[in-house]
N, C-alpha and C positions, 0 to 999 in steps of 0.2 A: 538368748535367743538361739533357734534351731542353727546347724551349722547348714551348707547347702545341700547335702546329702546325708541321709540317715538310713544306711541298711540298703535296702531295696526301694526305698520312698524318697522322692524329691522333695525338700522342704519348700512349703510357701514362701515366697520373698515378697508377696504384696497382696493385698486384698481387694476386693470390689464392694465398695457401698451402695447397695441396691438404691438406697433413698426412696426417692419417688418415680423410679422407672416404670410403675407399673402403671402410671399415668401420663405416656407419652404426649397426648394431646394437649396436656395441660403444663407441659414445661415452661413454654413461654411466661404464660400467667404465672405460675409460681414462683419464675424467676424475678420478675418484677413486683411480686406481692412481698417476698423474702429481702429484696434489694431496699424497697420502701422501709420495711419494717426494720432492718440493720440499721440504715441511715436517719431515721428516726430514733433509734435506741442510743445510738453513738452520741448523735447531736445533744438528744434531751437530757442524757447522764453527765455529758461533759458539762451542758449549761447549768445543772446542779452543783457540780464539782465547782465552776467558777463562780457562783453566786455565794457559795459557802466559803470561800477564800477571800472573796472580794468585800462582801457587805459585813460590818462589824456587828449589826444586829443578828447576826448569824453565826458568831463565834460562840457557839453553846455546845454541850455535850451533844445534846440531839442531833444537832445540825451536822458535827463532828463527824458521828457514827452513819449519818445519813449520805455525808460526802465519801466516806469508806465505800457505803452501800453502792453508791452511783459509780465508783472506780471499779468495783468487784462486777457489776451490771455490763460495763463498757468490754471489760477483759474477758468476761463470759459469752457475751454474742459474738465476740471478735475469735474466740476460739472454733465456735461450731459454724456461723453464717458463711466466712468467706470460702470455706472450702464445698459448703452446700452449694452456693452461689456458682463457684466454677465448674460445679459437676452439672449443674442445671443449665449453663450457658455452652459449655464444650461438650457435654454427652461423655467426656471422661471421669468415671467415677472409681479409678485405681488409687489407690494409696499404698504406699510403703509399709512394711510393719513398724520401723522406728518411726514412721510421720504418724502412724496409727496411734501407736502408745504414749507419742508426744501429745497426741490430742486428747487422749484419754486423760494423761498426766494433769494437764492443766484444766479439764472438765472436772475431775475429781476433787482437786485441789480447790476451786473455785466453789461448787456445789459444798464441799463441808464448811467453807470459811462463811458462805451464805447461811448455813444452819446456825452457826456460831455467830454470826453478827445479829441475825435477827433475834436471838436469844439475849444479846447484849443490850439490844435496843429494847427490847419489851422489858428489860430490868431497868434501864434508864427511867423508861415511863412509868414503871412501879414506885422506884424511888422517889420521883416526880410527884406522884399522886397520892400516893400510900404513906410516905415519909417527907413531907416537903421542909420539915424543919433539919433535917439530915441530909438534904440534898446536896447542897454546896460543899458539905465537906466529903461525902462519898464520891461524888461525882466530880471532883477538882480536875485540873488538867492532868496531872501526872496519872491518877486513876484511868482517866480516858485512854491514856497512852497506853499506859498498862494493858488495857483491856483490849484495845485494837491490836497492839503488838502480839499480845497471847493467843488469840484469834489467828492471825495470821501465821504465826511461826507452828501454831497445833494444826493446822490443816495442812501445812507444808511437810511437816512430818508424817501425819497420816498417808499423803499420796506419796511419798518417798517408798514408805513401807510396800504400800498396792504395788506401785510400777516396778521396783524390784522384783516383788514375787511375780508380776506378769512376764519380764524379762527372762524368767525360767521356763517359758511356755515353749512348747515346740508345735508347729503347725506344717501340717504334710497333706491340707485339703481335706473338704472343700475350701473355697476362699472367698466364698460369697457372704457377705455381712447385711443382714435384712435390715437395715437402720439407715438413718441418714448423717450419723456420726460414728465415732468408734468408743461404744459403750461396754460397759465390763461384761455384762452377761452376753452379748452376742460374739463379743470375742473369744472369751473363755469357751464357748459351746465349740468352737472351730479347733482347739487345741487336741492332739492326738495323743497326749499323754495323760496322767493321772492327775486331776485338778483338785482332788476332795480337801486337800490338806488346806491350799490356798484358799479354795471356795470357803472354808471354814475359818481361817483368818481373816479374811476380808469382810465377812458376812460378820465376823464380832467387833471388827474396826467400823463398821457400816452402823452397826446397833449402838457402839458406844459413840460415834459421831452426831447421830441423828435422835436417837430417844432422850437422852438427858438434856440437850435443848431444847427438843419439842416440848418434853414434860415441864422443864422451867418456864417457857413461854405460856405454857397452858395454865401454870400454878399461879405466874405474875397476873395473867388476863382476868382469872378469877378474883383476886384481890383486888386488881384495880377496878373491876365492875361493881363488886361489892360496896368498894369504896365510894365509887361514884354516887351509887341508887343512894347512900346516907347522906350525900350532899342537901343540905337545906335548900339551896340555891338553886332555880332552874336555868340561870344563866350560868354558872359554875358546872353544872350537870352538862350542858351544852359544850362549854368550852373543854371541859375533860375528855368527850366524846368525840370531839373533832379532833384532838390532839391525837388519839389513840388507834382512831378509826382506819386512817391511812395502813398505819403499820399492821393493824389486824387483818386488812386485806390482802395485804403481801403475804402474810404469814399464812393466810388459809388458801390462797390459790397456791402457793411453793410447795406446802405440806401435803396439800390435797393431791395435788397430781403426782408429787414424788412417791406419795403411800401406794397410789393406784399401779403406778410402775413396778416398784420393787419390792411390796410387800404383800400385794393380794397373789394368791395361787395363779400360777401361769397357763390358765385354759386357752383354749385355741383362739376364742372370742377376744379376750384380753391381751394376748399375744398380737393378735390383728391389729387392735385399737392403740398398742404401746407406743407406736409412732405418734399417734394424733396427741396422746397425752403428754408425750416426750416434748411437742412442741410448746406446750403450755409452760414448762418449768425452764426450758433452755431459749426461747425465743420471745413469748409474749410475757412472760415475768420481768426480764428486763427491760423491755418497752413499757410495761406497766408501772415502773417505779417511777420515771419522773413523770407521767401522766398523773398518778395517783397524788403524789405528794405536791404536785404544782397546782394542779386544780382543786385540791381539798385544803391547800396548807395558805391562810392569808399573809404570813410572814413571806413565804417562799416569792409569792405573788407580787407582794409590795416590794422585794428585792428584785426581780424581774422589770418591775416599772421604773425602779430607780436607773437600773442600767438602760433600759431603753430610753429614758428621758434624756441621761447623760449623752447616750448617744446620738440622738438625733439632734441634740442641742449642739454637739460638734460638727457635724455635719454641717449645719446652717451658718455656723461660725467660718 
């Protein structure tokens, strides 16, 4: 990063996250709303992790990856919301450049990981429905661990490269970020150096990290839906659709809002709406994960019932 002084310009040492500062009368309401969302997100996702670990019936590849997704969503929301809540509560929206880049590192790392993990989960459903006889061989314990480790390591490598490039940026004003977290585009726009090469590299990395997982997910669901429609049994169709609909809902919400923010032209209208769309994939998607998978999944509801029964029995004893 920049030294304190460069020529006649004083380097910026901190940013101001404007967030939702243009809505001063709504600050208390927004604080309570985001606090409730954060607590519900963390509690719901940690509950899924506990259920997956404790219930033997959930020791399957699908729930192994769901447990990974729940861990990811807990970290994801914890990267964004605590800083946002602090700003809404105290009114202090300043953030040092190292803290800002640290937040972006974890945000970028976890966003890429979610792209990879959703693709792996769709592949798992593809093998289960379209290649059921090969499922046990392809999705054994070792394969699942390798797939999960590969997604986490690959995401970390991409985030390392991106943050290394961002650390080379110099900032000498302005210092206001019109967003509620340190996202890539708003931060780079504040740089007073030439960012074309870095933007090219990061755009290439973003394409590699999002397009292949998205196309893989799309292709697997085309095959899945085609296979389901050929099933002779109505019960079999209903069960297969029930298994996949939760994951397809998460994929649609996540990729849909992500594409609106990062792939559509940055017109004035869309730029003004970016904060709203960003709330969907940074705040609401982590919240939706436990709600969608628990309310629409019979096995998760049964596991939760068992835990509650044991807990109530223990209290009576």
